[in-house]
C-alpha positions in Angstrom: 100.1 89.3 130.3 101.3 90.7 134.0 104.7 92.2 132.5 106.3 95.2 133.5 107.2 98.0 131.0 110.6 96.8 130.9 110.1 93.3 130.2 108.2 93.8 127.0 109.5 95.0 123.8 107.5 95.5 120.4 108.8 94.4 117.1 107.3 97.2 115.2 108.2 96.5 111.7 109.5 93.5 109.8 110.1 93.8 106.1 112.0 92.4 103.6 112.0 93.6 99.8 111.0 91.3 97.3 114.5 91.7 95.5 116.2 90.4 98.5 113.7 87.8 99.7 115.3 84.2 100.0 113.6 81.2 101.6 113.6 81.1 105.3 115.5 84.6 105.5 112.4 86.5 107.8 112.3 83.5 110.0 116.1 83.4 110.4 116.3 87.0 110.7 113.5 86.8 113.6 115.6 84.3 115.6 119.2 86.0 115.4 117.7 89.7 116.1 115.6 87.6 119.2 118.8 86.3 120.5 120.6 89.8 120.2 117.6 91.7 122.1 117.4 89.2 125.0 121.2 88.9 125.2 121.2 92.7 125.6 118.4 93.4 127.8 118.5 90.6 130.6 115.1 91.5 132.1 113.2 91.3 128.8 110.9 88.7 129.2 109.0 88.7 125.6 109.1 90.3 122.2 105.4 91.7 120.8 104.5 91.5 117.3 101.3 92.0 115.2 100.7 90.5 111.9 98.7 93.0 109.9 95.5 90.9 108.7 94.0 94.0 106.8 96.5 93.6 104.3 96.4 89.4 104.4 99.3 89.2 106.7 98.5 86.0 109.0 101.8 85.9 111.0 103.1 82.9 109.0 106.7 84.1 109.7 106.3 84.0 113.3 104.6 80.6 113.3 107.8 79.5 111.2 109.9 81.1 114.2 108.1 79.1 116.8 106.6 82.2 118.3 103.6 81.5 120.6 100.5 83.2 119.1 98.4 84.9 121.9 95.6 86.8 120.2 94.2 88.7 117.2 93.6 92.0 116.3 90.8 92.4 113.6 91.3 94.0 110.2 91.1 97.5 109.8 89.7 99.8 107.2 92.1 101.7 105.1 91.9 104.3 102.1 93.6 103.8 98.7 94.2 106.7 96.2 94.0 106.5 92.7 97.9 106.0 92.6 97.9 103.2 94.8 99.0 105.0 98.0 97.7 103.1 101.0 96.9 105.4 104.1 95.5 104.1 107.5 92.8 105.9 109.3 95.5 106.6 112.2 97.5 108.1 109.8 94.7 110.1 108.1 93.6 111.4 111.2 97.0 113.0 112.0 97.0 114.2 108.9 93.5 116.1 109.3 94.7 117.6 112.7 97.6 119.2 110.9 95.9 120.6 108.3 
């Protein structure tokens, strides 16, 4: 994208607990936060985020918020223990290194 590191920022996580989910809440939040971030960082050119297809997320909230899709990342594998705890391969590797 030919941007300097001070021109791009990543939205790392967007999560809304199902108990508090209301129609359009996520897209409203993205819009408000984007305006605040661009206002605070005048050199910023874009915000990057990823929808995790591993868990069936396809970026619907970003589409609804008029974000531009510039690419996809293929789904990755993960591990689920008997209690339903999900562990991605990167976290599993880090945990193994610490052991």
